[in-house]
N, C-alpha and C positions, 0 to 999 in steps of 0.2 A: 353563562351565555357563551355559546360556541361561535366559531369564526363565521359561519353562515348567518347566524343571527346578528352578528356585529356588522356584516356587510349590508344586510337588509335594513338594519337600523340606520346606517349611514345614508343609504339611498332614500329612505323614508324621511330622514331629517332634512335632506336637501329638497325633497318634494314639498315638505311642509314650509320650508323657508321661502320657496317660490310662491306658494299660496299666500303666505303672510305678506310678501312684497306686493303681490297683486291686490290684496285687500287694502293695504296702505295706499297704494297708488290710486285705487278706485275711490277710496274715501277722500283723498285730497283733490280729486278731480283731474288728475293727470291722465287717467284712462277715461275716455268719454263715456257718459252714462248710456248713450245709445248703443255702444259696442257691448257693454255689459248686459243690457236688456236683450239685445239680439242673441247673445250667447245663451242666456238663460232661457230664451224662448225656444231654442233648438233642443233643449234637454228632454222634454216630455216626448215619449214614443221612440227614443233613440236607444237601442240596445247596447251600443258602444259605451255610453255613459253609465248605464246600469252595470256593465261588466267591469268598468274601471272602479265603480263604487264597491262592488263585491270584492275585487282584488284588494282595494285599500282596507276594507273591513277585515278581510282575512289576515292581512299583514299586521294590522293593529292588534288583533286578538293574539296572533302568534308572538308578537313582541311583548305584549302584556303578560302572557303566560311564561315566556322565557325570562322576563324581568323578575317575576315573583318566584321563579324556580319550579314551576309546575310541570315543565316538560322533561320528565325523567327524574330519576333519583340521583341527587347530587351529594347526599350525605347518608351515612349509615349510623343508626343508633346502636352504640355498644352497650349502654346501660342507662336505666332510668331509676333514679333514687329520689328521696325527699328533697335533696339539695339541688336537683336539676338533672340534665341529661349529659351523657358523654357521647359526642358525635365524632365521626371521622369522615373527611370529604373523599369523594371519588378520586380527585386529582392526587391527594396525599397517598392514597392506596396505590395508585398507578405508579407514582414516583418511587414509593418504598419497595414495591414488588420489582420494579426495574432495577433498583440498586441491589436487591438480593440476587436477582438473576445474573447481574454483571459480575458478581463476586466469584462466579464459577469460571474456572480457567477455560478459555476457548470461546467464550461468548462476548460479543461486542455489539454496539449499535442497537441497544434494546429499547423498544417502545412497547408499552403495555396499555391494553384496553380492558377495563374492569366492568363486569356486570354485577350489580349488588342486589342481593335479596335479603330477606329477613334473617339476620345473624349469620349470613354466609356470603361468599363472594366467588365468582368465576373469573378467570383471567385468560386473555389471549395475548401471547407474547410474540412480538415480531422481532427477530434478531438475526444476526449474522454469526457465522462460525469461522474460527481460525482453521487453517489447514492441519490435517493430521490428527484431529480429535475424533474420538468415537462418538458418533451422534447419539447412540442409545444411552451410553454412560452419562454424557453431558445432559441429555434430556431428563434422565432419572434423577441426577444430582440437583438440577434446577428445580424440578417439581418437589423433591423431598425438602430442599432448603426452604422453599417458599412456604410449603404447608407447615413445617415445624416452626419457622420463625413467626409467621402470622399467628399461629395458635399460641405461641409463647408470649408474644408482645401484645397482641390485641385480644386474645381470648376468643377468637372466632374461627370457624371452619372455612377452609378453602375447598370449594367443590372441584369443578373441572379446570384444569390448566391445559391450554392448547398452545403448543409451541409451533411457530411458523418460521422456518429459516429461509430468508429471502436471498442469502448469498453465502457461499462458502469460498473463502479466499483461496486463490491458487498458490501452490508452493512455488518457490523460485526455480525448482527443477522442471516443473511442468511448463513454465513460461519459455524456457530455452529451446 
């Protein structure tokens, strides 16, 4: 479940808590029955309440799908045998590829986003570069290290590796 889903879940939980409190207060007679009946009488024919209902239904379905992991591939099956499955999570791949990329001299601040397919993976690497490194050599070394290491350790192919350098540090000479 991503951060967006967690925020939606938090807001949804607060909304459901308010509804629960209103139900409790209504059943105990704290909220007058006339007020409740007047509110219910305004619902038919009001498109605003229909819109609120549709939004709540959509949020409920999204949270349900996010909760069971149906919104995107979160694991990749490496092998299936009689004894069970061997799975690797998307987050584990992203962390591992990030560690491999950071082993190359001149790379720092690495963040990785992985797209998983059947027995293959594509990666987008966002990183920063130290001053004075050759961008082409560093890029080639990062790609080669990732492809070889993932093939050796996990036995799977790495498809496209996209490197995006968001910053190149300035040298001390350029700052003066």
